[in-house]
N, C-alpha and C positions, 0 to 999 in steps of 0.2 A: 550184950550188943552196945556199942557206944558210938556216938555220932561224931565224926570225923570231917576235915575240909575235903574239898575237891570236887563237889557236886557230880555232874554227871561223867566227869572223866575219873572218877576215883578208882573204878575198877580198871584191872590191868588189861592194856590192849584197846582202851577206848580214847577216842580224840575228839575234840568239839572245835565249833566256832561260831560266831555270829557277827554278821555285817549290815550295814545298811546298804541296800542296792538300788533304792529308788520307788519300791512298791510304795512306802509312804512318804508322804510330802516332806515331814519333817526329818531333815538330815542328820539330827542328834539322835534318832530313834533307830535303832536295829530292826530289819524287817526279815531277813533271812539267816536261818540255822541249819548246822549239818552237826549230827552225831555219827561218827565213824567208828567201826569195830574192824580191827585189824584181820579177823576171821569170821566167816558167816557164823552167826549166834542164832541160839534158840530165840523165837520171837512169837509173841502172843498179843492178842487185842482185845479189848472191850469196846463195843460201838455204841453209838447212840441208837436208842430206840424210838426216836423221833420220825415222823413219816418222812421229813425232809431230809436227805443226807447229800453232803457234799460228794463231788467227784473223787477229791483225795481217798475219801473212805471206801470207794468201790474199789479204786486201783490198790489201796492197800490191802483190802481183803483178798484180791488176786494174787498179790504179790507175796503174801506170807501163808497162803493156803498149803505150802510144804512145810509150814513151821521154822523157817529160817529167814533171816535178814541181816544185812551187812552194814546199812546205813538209813538215818532218818532225816528228810529234807524237810524243811518245815519253813513256811513264810507266814508272817504276820501282816495285818492291813487289809486284805481281801481272803475271804471264806472260800472262793472258788466253788461256791455253791449257787445252783440255779442257772447256771451259765450253758449255754447250748454246746460249748467247746470244752466244757471243764474236763472230762475224761483227756482229752488230747492235752490242755495244758499241765494236767497232773502226770502223765505219761512224759510228757515233755521234760519236767522238771527232774525225774528218774533219768532220763537219757543224758541230761546235762551233767548229772552225777558221775554217770558211766563214763562219759566223755572225758572227765577231769580226775577220776580216781581209778579207772580201770575196771571197777566192778560192775557186775552185770545188771542193767537198769532194773530187772525183775527181783533183785536183791535189796531194792530200796523201798522204805516205808515213805510215804509222802503224807504230809498234814498242811492245811491251810487254815488260818483263823482271821478273822476281821469281818469286814462289811460283807453281808450277803446281796447277791444279784448285780454285782458289778464286775464287769469284763476284767479279766486277770490277763496281763500280757508276759508273755515266756522273755521278752526283750530284757527288762531291768534285771531278771532273774539271771539270763545267760550273761549279762555284763557283770554281774558280781559274783559267778560261780567260781571263777579263778581265784579271785582274793580271798573267798571264802575256804576253797579248799587249800590254797598254800598257807594259810593262817591254821590249819587244823594242828591242834596241840592237847598234850594231856595236862595242862595247867590249870591252875584254879581260876585264872583271870579268862582262859578259853571257856570254861564250863560257865562262868558268869556271863560272857558274851552271848552263849548261845541261850542261856536262860532269859537274857533281856530280849533277844530277838524274837521269841515267841509271845511276848506280851502285848496285850491290846489295852483293855481298860484296868488292867491288874494294876494296883498301886504298889505292890512289891514285888520282886522275884521270888519264885518258889524253886527252891532247890535243897537236896538233902543227900547227904551220903553217910552211910554207916560201915563199920567193921564189926566182925563177928567170927566166931569159932565155928567149924563144921567137921565133925570127923577128925578133929586134930589139926584142921586147916584153916590159915588165917584168910577169911574172905573179904571182900569189899563189894558193896553195891552203893550206886549213886543214881539220882534221877532229877529230873526238872519237871516243872508242869505249869500250865497256864490254864486259869480259870478265875472267874471274878464272882459277881454276884448273879451271872447269867447262865448257871449251870442248867436250870429249867430252860425249856421243857425237855425232859426225858436226856439228860446229858448231852444236850446238843452243842456245848460250846467248852468242852473240857478236852485239854490235850495232857 
């Protein structure tokens, strides 16, 4: 196995992007990311064991109960946790992806990271969604933009891509992650 460039878009058929939509006040920080697969892909997740769980986790569990997903939408700056309308907002984020990409909302995984207990409005996400989707690309720059958009207190972006042989076929796998010194309690703040 060797490390390659490309981040989350290293695998064939995957595109990504990250933009600033206005969830975070600092306009220099991206706050909305999308990872998109050309086709439905096998999907699995590991969830926090914390008693307090964000609405995106509940929606994601429901959406990948069949073992498939085609996109991941993620915002930073607001965790959408402990909000009365959290499920509605998380489902709304998935519906916005459906509107712009044409894939079904129930094929979208949703994640939010940031401040807990603050209301999250769909308005900035709606305003940023068109540019986010229009900018989807398989370039390293697009992968970097997505990795930056999920950062909160992280001091560096976390991304990796590898290439390996499996049954005589060259395979590529890439990923991004967010997590800082706050992984406790119980994997509560890692994407």
